[in-house]
N, C-alpha and C positions, 0 to 999 in steps of 0.2 A: 733424694736419699740414696745412699750407696748400699747395695745389698751386702749383708754380712755372711761370712762362711762359718760353719760350725764344725767341730771335730768330735767324732763319735768313735770310741774304741780305736783310736789311732788312725782313723780314716777321715779324710776331708770330704765333707758333703757339699756339693755345689749349691749356691744360693738359689732360692726360688725367685721366679720372675714376679715383679710387682705388677699387679693388675690395677690400672688406673680407671676408676669409674667416674665418668663425667657427672657434674652436679646437675640435677634436674631443675628446670625452671618452668613449671607448668603455668604460672601466672603470666609469664611473658608470651607464651603461645596463645593463651586465651585472649590477652589484650591485643595481640597482633591479628588474631582471627576477627575480633570485634571491629578493629579499625578497617580491615579489608572489607568486611560486610557493609560498614557505613559508607566507605568510599564507593563500593559497587552500587549501592542504593542511590548515592548522589549522582554518579555518572549516568545511571539509568534514567533518573528523572530529568537530567539535562538533555538527554538524547531523545526521550520519548514524549516529553511534554510539549505539545505544539504551541502553547501560549508563550514560550520564550521567543518565538519568531526569530530564529537564527538568520533567516534570509534578510529580515529587516536590519538586523545588526550588521550583517555583511555589506548591505547596500549603503549604510550610513557611516561605516567605520572609517573610510577614507574620504568622506564628503568634505567639501570646502569649508563649510561652517564649523564642523567639528575640528578640523585641523587648525583653522584660525583661532578657535577657542583654546586649543591645546597650546598654540604658540603664545597666546596672551598669558595662560597659566604659567608656562615656563618663564616668561619674561617677568611676571610678578614675583615668582619665587626667587629668581636670580637677583633682581634689583633689591627686593626687600631683605634678602639674606646679606647682600653686600652692605646695605645700610646698617643692618643689625650687628654684623661683625665689627665694622669700623666703630660704630657707636658703643658696642659692648667693650671693646678694648679701652676706649677712652674712659668710659664710666668705671671700669675695673681699676684702672690706674688712679683715677680720682678717688675711688673708694679706699684705696690703700695709701693715699697720701696722708702726710702728717698735718696738712693744713685742714683745720676743722671745717672751714667754709666749703672747700672742695669735696671732702668726704661727706659732709652733711647734705650738700645739694645732690650728690650722686645717690645717696640713700633715699632722699625724697623722690627723685625721679624713678628709681627702681620700685619703691613702695607704691607709687601712683599707678604706673603702667602694669605692674603685676597684679594690682588689686582690683582693676576694672576689666571687664570682659573685652576681648578684642572686637567683638561685634558692636559693642557700644562705642568704642573708639572709632571704628569705621563710620558709623552713623554720625558721630560728632564731626569728623573731618568733612564728611559729605555735606553737612548743613552748617559749615563754618560761616557762610555768607550771612546767616541770620544774626550772628554776633558782630562780625566785622565785614560790612559790605565793601569797604575799600581797604586794601592792604598797602601800607606805605613803608618805604625804606629811607632812612635818613639818620640824622644825629639824634641820639636819645634825648628826650625832653627839649628838642629843638626843631629846626625846620626839616622837612622831608623832601627828598629829591625824586623818588620814584613812586608812582601810584599805579595800582592795578585793580581791576574789578575782581572781587573774590570768586564770583561765579565763573568767569572765564579763566582764572588762574587755577582754582581748585576744581579740576575736572574729576569725573568719577574715577578715572585711572590714577590721577594724582592723589586723590583721597585714599584709594586702596594702598598705594605705595606708602603714604605717610602713616596710615593706621597699622599696616603690617610691619613696616620697617622700624618705627619707633617702639612698637610693642616688643618686637624681637630683640631690640637693643637692650631692654631691661633683663631679659632672660640670658642673653649672651654675656652680659656683664658678670653675672654670677658664675657662668661656666668658665670664663677667662680668669676670674678672681680665684676660683678653685684650682685652676691649672698653675697660676703664679704661686699660690701658697704651697703647692706640692713640690716646688723646687727647693732644695735645701738652702737655707739662709746663708750658709758658708760660701755658696757660689757667688752671691752678690757681694759679700764682704771681700772675697779674694779679688773680684773685679775692681772694687773701689780701692783696694790696696795697690793695684797696678795703675791707678790714676784714671780709671774710666769714670765718666759721669753717670748719673742715675739713668738718664735716658738711653745712653749707649749701652749700659749694662742691661737694661730691659730689652733692648732690641737684639743685642748680640749674644747674651748669656741666658737670661731668664726665659723669654718667650720661646726660643727654639727648643728648650728642654720641656717647657710646659705644653708643647704641642701634642705630646703623647697622651696627655690627660684631656686636652681641649678637643681634639679631633673626634673621638667617638660620640660625645653628646652633641657636638656641632653637626655631625652627619645626621643624627637623629632629629635635631631641630630643622634641618633642611628638608627632610622627608615630611616632617610635621607641617612645615610651611607650605609645601606643595599641596597638601590637603586642606590646610587652613585658608589657602587662597580662594577656595570655593565660596567662602563667606562674602567675597566681593560681589557675588551675584545679587546680594541684597541691595547694593547701591548701583545696580544696572551695569556692571562691568561685564562685557561679553567674554568671560573666560570659559573653560571647558564645560562646567556644569550649567552655566546660564545658556550657552549655545545649545546644549541638549534640551534644556527646558523650553527654549524658543521653538525648537523643532517639534517636540511632542505636544506642545500646546496647540499645534495646528493639526497634526495627524493622529493624535491621541494614542501613540505607541509609547506609553510612558516607560514600561519595564524594559523593552529593547533599547531605548535611548539611554536609560540609566545604566544598563549593562555595558553599553558601548563606552560611556564615560568611565565606568569603573575599570574596564580593561585597559584603557589608556593610562589611568592613574597607576595601575599595577605595573605597566611596562616602564613608565618613567621612574617609579619607585625602585624597581629592580635595577635600572641603570645607575641610579644614585647609590644604591646599596653596594654595587660592584665598585663604583668609584671610591666610596668611603673605605672599602676593604684595602684597595691599593694605596690610598693615602696613609692609612694606618700602618700598612706594611712598610711604606717609605720611612716614616718617622720612627719605626721600631728599630731601625739600624743603630747599632751601638748599645742598645738596651738589652738585646737578647743575643745569645750565642749563635742561634740559627734562626733565620727568618721563616715564618710560617709559609707553607707551600701555597701557590696560587691555585685557583680552581682547575686550570688546565693542567698544572703539574700533578694535582691529585688524580684527575681522570687518567692521565698518561701513566701514572704510577700504578693505578688499579688495573688498567687494561693491558699494559705492555710490560709489566714487571713479573717475571716468573721466579718463584722461590724454589730452590732445589729441595728435594725431600731430605729430612734429617738423616744423618749417617746412622747406620745400624750399630748397636752396641754389641761387640763380640761377647759371647758367653765365656765365662771363666771355666777353665778345665782344671781338674784336680792335679796335683803333682804326679808325675809318672805317666802322663798321657792318658790317665783315666782307665788304666787296665785293671 
């Protein structure tokens, strides 16, 4: 607001200075104090409770068995997500197809794998040899050329890959379908008017624009897959959690080994979260006028950017020099 001058008996009275009173927020200070007290209590119990056995955590943090289990966990996550993404794109395109057989079969697949727990699917694939002792490959309803024993073909690791990957494909198909539907229909019509086929339009026009919608939930699914891979311990896959279980079943240091596994899960999750941020930032080009700053840019801006003080507003003098 601009201060107004008043005239009294032919004299100009200078305007009074506006006194800005900051708005009080006592609730924020109370909430901040409560959070600080809770954080201090938590840190205190971490440092003073000897039952955490931090020395045991430090001795097993980089142990060979823990690192091997971590490698298997990462491998399970990468392979299962690769299967899920490829299968999800195929199922999403089938679901949007005008052919009722393709769209119907895609719907049934999604309905089945989303409707049954992933743990049940892992146990099913692990025990597939009870249904099919021999797995054959050949002409449908005709002779078979390749034969394999199901127990030797479907190992625990292969069962974990099948269970996690096929289940993830059902969820990824809905994510991809939502991304495809978010693209304006006129984009596909314009591509078809230029003579592009449906497949080429999907690869060159629709999917690149749909990535802005697909990437955030896909990153969330990848982080969820990292943690869901711990269910493979039920079928004796020596991933991170099962490696920790094998160790504490011998030395009975249950809590320290579980904390060790949890810290590794948090580290890998943090790396995946950072990667997801940069991928989202990459696909945000062209959709926003200015890209969001990276974490390093935010830190540099906070620490090394100095804002000059606002210029002082000169006081207004009455006409005649104020004599």
